[in-house]
N, C-alpha and C positions, 0 to 999 in steps of 0.2 A: 368258366375257364378251368377251375380246379375241381370240376363235378367227379371225374373219374378218379382223381388222387383221394379226394374226400371219401368217396365210397369204398375204396380199398381200404384205407386207413381204418374207418369206423367199423368195417366188417372185422378187421384184425382184432380190434379192441373188444368187439362184442364176444369173441371167443374166450376173453379173460375174465368175464363176469362170473361171479359165484364162487372164485377160487379163493380159498382160505389163505394159501401160500403159493408163491411161484418158484418152480424149480429152474434150474440152469436150462433144462431142455425147453420149458416154457418159454423163456426169455429168448433162446436161441430161435426157436420157431417164430416169435414175434418179430424179432429182428430181421429174419429172413423175409418175413411178408412185407415189412416196411421197406426193406431193400428193393424187392421186386416192385412195389408200387411206384417207388421213387424213379426206377429205371423205365418203367412203363410211361411215366409222365414225362420222360425225356430230360430228366435232370442228369446233369454231367456226371460221369462215373467218379472222379476223384470227390466230388461234392458228396455223392451217395456213401462213399467210403468213409469219409471223415464223420459224417453226420450218424451213421449206423454204429461206428465205433464208439462214439460219445454217449449213445443212448445205451449201448450194451455196458459201457464201464460204470454208468450211474445206476443202471437197473440192478447189476450184479452187486453194486457197492451197497446195496440195501439201505436206500435213503428212506427211512420208514417214518411215516406220519401217522399219529394216532387217529387222525380224522379220515384218513383214506384206507380202503382196502387194496391189496396188491395190484389189481388191475387198474383202479384209478390212479395209483402212483405212477404206473408206466404211461398212462395217458398224460399225466402232469408233466413227466420228464419230456416226453416227446413234443408237448405244447411249448415248453421252455426252450427246447433246443431249436424249434421252428422258428421262434421269435428271435433267437440268436442269429440263426443262418440267414434271416431275411432283415438283420440290421439292428436288433435290439431295441432301438427307440427311433421315433420319427425326429428326423432334422428339418428345421426350418429353412427357408432360402436365406443365403447371405445378403444382406442389404448393406450398400455402400454408406459410409458414414458422412461423405458429402459428394454432390453430383449424382447423376443418374446412376442406377444400379443396371449394369448391363449384363444381360443373360444371352449366352450363345447356344443355338440348338445345333446338334450334329447328329448323324446317323445315316444309315443307307436310304436310298430311294424307295418310298412305298412304306415306311415305317410309321408315318402320320405326323411328321415333323410340322407341317403347315397347319394341319387341324389343331394340333396340340398347342401351337403358337397362339391361335385365336382362343382356346380354352384357358391358357394361362393368363392372357391379357384380360379376359372377362373376369377371371378369378381375382387377379390383382386389383382390377377396377373396383370390384365389390368390396375391397378392404381400403379404399380411399386412395389408392395410387392412381397416377396418370400415365399409362403405358404408351409406348410407342412401337408399332410393328415395322420391321425392317425387312425389304424384300431382297435379300442378297443371294436368292436361288436364281440365276439368270440362264441355267442349263435346261431345266425340265420344261417342256413345252406348257405355256400358260401358267406357270407356277406364280408369277407376279399377279396375274389376274385372280387366281385362286385365293392368294393371300388377301387380296382387297375384298374379294366377297366375304372371306371370314372375318375380317376387320369390321366390315360394316355391320355384319350380324352381331358382333361383339360390342360395337359402339365405340371402337378404338381407331383412331388414325393410322395410316400406313404411309411409310417413307419409300416411295418407289420411283427414284429418278430415271431408272432404266427399264425398259419394257421386257427385256429377256427374249427367250425364244418363244414364238407362237405356233411353229409348225415343226414337224419332225425333221424335215430336211433342210431346216433353216441354219445358218451359222450363228454361234453364240456371239452377242454383241454386249459390250459394256464390261467393266471390271468389277466383280463382287467385293474385292478387297477395298476398292475405293468407295464403293457404296456404304459399305459398313462403316469406315471411317468417317465420312461425311455425315452419316445418321447421327453419330455421337454428337457432332458439332450442332446439328439441327436441334437434337434433343435438349442440349444445354441452352440453345437460344429460345425454344419455346417452352423451357422449364418442365419437361417431363420427368417424372421420377423413376420410370424404369424404361429401359430399352431392350426388346426382345428380337435377335437377329436370326431370321430363319435362312439357313445356308443349304447349299445344293448337296445332294447325295448320289451315290452310284448303285448300280444293281449288285456290286460286290466291292470288297475293299480292294483299292489299287493305289499306286503311288500318286497320280495326280490329285485324287480326292483327298489324301492325307496333306499334300502340300498346300492345296487352296484352303483347307480347314485350318492348318497351321498359320499360314499368312493372314487369314482374318483374325485368328486368335491374338496374333501379335500386334495388329493394327488397332484393336479395339480394347485389349487388356480386359477381358470380362471378369466379372466377380462370380459368375457361374458358368461352367460349361456342361450342359445337359445332354447326356447321350440318350437319344430316343430310340427305342428297341421295340420291335414287333414281338409281342409275347408268344406269338405262334411260330417263331422262327425254329424252335427246337434246338438240336445239339449245335447248330452253328452259332448260337448265341454267345457262347464262351470265346470261340476264336474272334468273333466280330468285335465283342466287348474288349478283349485284350489288344486288338489292333488300335481301336480308337483311343485307349488308355495311354498306348505307346505314342501315338501320333498327336493327340490335342490334349492329354493330361485332363481328362473330364473330371469334373467335381461332383457329379450326381447322375443318376439313372432314372429314366421315365419309362414306365412299361404301358404300351398301347394296346389296344384290341383285347382287352382282358374279357370282353364280353364274347369272344369267339369260343368255338367248340374244340380248340386244340388242347393238348395236354398240359401246356403251361410251365414246362420245366424251366424256362428261361428265368422266371422269376426267383426260383430257388438257387439257380447257379450263378448269375451275374454277381450278385452281392458277395458271395463267398469267394469267387474267384478274383474279382478286381479289389475288393475291400471299399468300393464306392457305395455310399448309401443310395438306397431307392427313394426319390422324394416325391414322386407324383405317379398316378395310375389313371389311365384313359379307359372308360368303359362303354364307349359309344361314340356316335356322329355328332350328338347334340352338344351344345356349349356347356350345359350343366352335368353331362355325363363324364364327370371328371372328380378326381378326390386326391386329397393329400394321402400319402401312403404311411399307414401306421403298421409296424410289423407285427404287433401283438394282436391287432385286430384282423389282419389277413391270416395269421395262424389260427385264430378263433374260426374264421370261415372254413379253412381247409379241414379242421377237425369237426366241423358241424357243431360248433359251439355258438354260432351266430356273431353278429356284430351290432349289437343294440345301440352302442354309443354313436356309431355312424348314422343309424337310423333316427336317433333323437337329434343329432345335429342337422340332418337334412329336413326334419320336420320343423325345428326352430327356425331355420332359414327360409322355409317355404310358407309355413302358416301365417295367416294375418292375425297379428297380436289383438287388434281391436275387434276383429270378428270373434276371436276365442273369448275376450272378455264379455262380449255381448251374449255368447252362448251360456257362459258361466252365470251371468246375472239372470238370464231367462230360467236357468235351471233352478236357481236359488229361490226365485219367486214362484216356482210351480207352474210356469206357463206352459202350454202345450208345445211340443216339438212337431213342427210342420214340415211338409215336403219342401217348402222353401228353404228351411233350415237344413234338410237333408241334402238338397241339392248344393247348398253353398259348402257343406262338409265335404261332400264327394268331390267338388271341383278343386278344393284345397288339396285333397288326396291325390287326385290326378296331377296337379301341379308338381308333386314330389317325384314324378316319374313313373317308370314301369313298375306295376304292381308285382311283377315276377321278380325283379331285383329287390324290391323291398321285403317280400316274403323270405327270400333266400338269407336275408340278414337276421332271421329270427333263429333262435337255438333250436336244433333238431329238425329242421325243415328238410334236411337231406333225405329223410326217410319218406318224405312226400314230393320227391323230385318229379315223378311222373305226373302227378296231379298239378304241381305248379306249371310244368312244361305245357300241359294242356289248357292252363287257364288263358282266357281270352282277355287282353287288356283292353279291347274295344267295347267291352260290357259297360265300363263307366261311361263311355260316349253314347251308347244307346240309353243308358238310363238318364243321362242328361238331356237328351232329345225328348224322352217321354215326359219328363217333368216340364220342360219348357213349352210343351205342346198343350199343357194344361192352362186353364184360366187361374187367375190369382185366387178366386173363391175356391176352386177345386184343389189348389195346393194347400189351403188353409183347412179345408173341410174334405178329406178323402172319402168320407162316409157317402158323399153325394154321388159318388162315381157308379152310376148305374150301367146298364149294358150299352145303351146308345151312347153315352159319354165315353165310355172305354173304346167303342168301335171308331169314335171320332178321334180320339188321341192316337190310336194305333195307326189310323191313316196318315195323320198329321206327322207322325214321328217315324213312320216306315217301319214300324215293328208290328207284332201280332198281339191280339187281345190277351193270349196266354203269357206273353211278356209283361204285359200290364199287370196282369193278376199276380205274377210272381214279384214284381216291384211292390205293389200294395202289401204283399205279405211280408216282405222284407222290412218295409217301412213300419208295419204294425209292430214287428219284433223290436225294431230300433226305438219305437215310441214307448213301448212297454219298459224297456231298459232305461230310458231316461227319466221315466216317471219313477222307477224304482230308485234311482240314484237321487233324484231330487227329494222324494219322500223320506229317504233316510239321511240326507244331508251329505252324501258322498257315496263312494263305492262300497256296497254292502260287504261286510267282513274285513275291510281294510282300516287300519288306524284305529283299532278298538270298537269300530261299529259292529253292531249285531249282524252275524251273517244270515242271508236268506236267499232263495232263489231268484233270479232276474225276473222281474215282472211279478214277483210274489207281493209286492207293496201296491195297493190300488193308489191311483191318482186322486186328485180332488182333495176335499177337506178331510184333516185327520180326525179319528174319533176321539172324544174326550174321555178316555179310560173305560168306555162302554164296549163290551164284547157280546156279540150275537149268542144267545143260549143255544146250548146244543139241542139239536132236534131229537125229542125222544122217539124210541121205536116202540110202537104198540105191539103187545103180544109178544115180547121178548121170549126167546127159548130158552129154557134152562140149560141146554146143551151149549158149552163156550163155542164150540166150531160152528153150530148153526147160528148162533147169536152173531158172530164176527161176519159171517156170510150176509146176514140181514142187514147189518150195518153198512158193509161194503156197497150192497145194492142200493141202499138209500143215498149213500154219499154220490154213488155214479148217476143216479136219477137227478139229485140236486144240481149237479155240475154240468149236465149234458146241455148241450146247445140246441136250439130249436133246429128242426130239419128244414124249414122253409128257407127260401133265399133266391137269389137271382141266378141265372144260368152261369155267371162269371165267378160264383163261389162266396158272394155275400152271404152271411148268416149261416154258412155251412159248419157243421161240427169241427172244432180245430183238433188236430191230433195233439196227444198228450205230449208236453215239452220235457226234455231230459231235465232232471233236478240239477241245480248248481252244486258243486261239491265244495262246501266251505272250508273243508280240512286242507285244500291246497292254497287258500288265501295268505295265510301266515307266511308260508315260504315264498310266494310271489312278492308279497310286500316287502320282505326282507331283501329279496334279490333287486327289486327296484329302487330301493332306498340305498343300495350299496352297503 
């Protein structure tokens, strides 16, 4: 969603690198570029003016930090102002002290209210609540049926005493205000802890829409009124948000369709104009493509600083703790990492969602956006099919995969022998890494461990302080340059792999792997440990 804005801002900050000091002209140029980037992203003009004025005042005010150069200081200011404009800090849902917590959803037709209702119910259910969905949209054709389908996917019951409209030319039947009121009584009777009321929308703001929404609000007295807005709506976001704020006094905002390719200025405009916090963001159609809105994390994504915390939370919620412990025990005992383990790890990674979305949460990935966009998420599915087409013996002993076995696996998985070869190569790399980590007792170079290249520590038994003697070079030259050349040639002869092998690459010489740079590990360790 914020790809274009992120690219423009990071390009602007790139021009500040290497400058020992910033003049007022530099600041003016930077603020001008930020203003253009925001306007191109469809951020409302009053919001752009306020935002850039605050940045200019702080940058000219020389908020100097000894740890940052002038360019970094401007980035820090923009980051802090983005956090402020997005709400400052995350606000949790207001939970009722007694009785069910009532949440009313309001917004225009097509904003994604019904889909969001199911996602919110699924999210609250995972936190131990017992939500009830209420079908109070009797106007849109098949809206009740859609909510029932969403509720079934989320494993949440739906209160739908009226069927509503099923065809475009059908007259509206039933009273949504009465349905909403009866739903609260039903929730108390069935002891539901949360009630989520899905209301009707319109193609545009009108008096009838606001009257119905206001009547439902009076009938159920909700703890939260969430305004659901399409993030791709553009400049209309401000006028629509102000109308709903006046009509139903909303208490929170939900941004939907953040996975779209629009410019996303709504997210930066609504909070500043209405003063109402953004509580949730929806990033796709699936139930798990939903997240609590954290202003500081969203600001980090916009400035290409990544969102590692959200990535960690997603991993913790998805990964099987028992499986993780099994893998840790296996590594500590020095046991071989097999294709069965490889499959298990990939399946857990697949359960986290789209690989593209996960990569965009890493810092600096904006510079690789083209490569990420070209990434095929189906590659994990193909790899899964290849491994599942193997026998248990082949998974535990990949070295037995000769030409005929690979041809059989390729036919069984609907892939090619070349793809089988590629998988085996990737698995070999992963196995060497696991052996290196197991042999050193942890990730090399982190936590005081000696740093060394991945795959640099052999598996199997550790040597008891014995080292292989250096091979002597017969007939060493007295010329230092010639002697160095002789020793280099001897080393290359000693490490060269045999040229024989199968037609699929087994036994072929392996290309020299890039050396692991241990100098980067202390800073990485410090970053990960906070």
